[in-house]
N, C-alpha and C positions, 0 to 999 in steps of 0.2 A: 159259457159255463153259468150255471145257476147255483145259488146257495141261499139258505134262509135260516131263520131261527134266531134266538131260542124261541120255541113255541110254548106258550103258557096259555092256559084257559081252563074252563071248567070241564068236567068229564063230558064225553060225547061231543067234543068240539071238532069240527072238520076243518082241516087246513088244506088248501089246494093251491098249487102253482102250475102254470102252463107255460110251455115254450114251444115254438115251431122248430123242429129239428130237421136238419138236412141228413142225407144218407151218411151214416158214419157209425162208429162204435162209441157207446156212452157208458158211464158208470153212475149208478145211483148209490150214494153212501148215506146211511142213516146212523146217527150216533145217539147213545143213551148215557147220560152222565151218571146214572146210578148203576149202570152195568148189568141190568136185568132185562133188557129189551123193553118192548112196549106192550107185551101181552102176558096175560095169565097170572103173574105174581101179584100185581097191584092194578088190576083193571083188564080190559079187553081191547087194548089198542092194536092197530094194524096199519100197514102201508100198502099202497097199490100203485104200481107203475104201469101206465098205458103207453103204448107206442102204436096207436091205431086200435089195438085190442089189448086186453090185459096180458102182460108178459111176465111180471114179477109181483109177488105179494108175500106178506108175512107179518111177523110181529115178535116171534120167539127168536131171540138172539142175545148175545151178551152186551158188550159195550158198543159194538159197531157191526154193521152188516153192509157188504158191498155187493151190488147186483150189476152185472154187465149185460148190456143188451145192444141190439142193432148189429150192423155189419160194417166192415171196413170198405165197402164198395166192391163192385165186381172186378175181377181181374180180366184183362183182355184174353181172348182165346189164343192158343199158340198159332204161330204162323204155319201155313201149309206148304209143304215142299221145301226145297232148298233153292238157293240162287242158281241161275243158269250156269252151265259149264262155260269155262273160259273159251275164248276164240282160238283159232289155230295160231301156232307160233309165227312170228314175222318171217318174211321171205329172206333170202340170202343177202348178205351185206353188199354194198356197191363195190365196184372194182377199186383196188387201191390206187391206181395211177390213172389220170384222165386219158381218154383216148385221143387220137390225133385230131386236130381241127379239121373241119370239113374242107374239101377242095372245091374250087369253082369249076 
């Protein structure tokens, strides 16, 4: 998890943070303490989230904006076919009484 701020600076200041991400689902959350976003009312601020390429950007929001990106990973494919059929039932039970002993 990454977090930062508060960010203060003169107009047109670029703030950049980088992190190596593994395959997964992530949330980018931007908060504005004045509740008017970072664009248009009092300047032309914006944000840009890249995950290899640009995937989320903006600036017009209220107090907070959440952007979800990435994947939860791939699910394994379903198994093919079913388990093999059971074998044949067992043969008949042994005799209840032992047979006569062998003769010589």
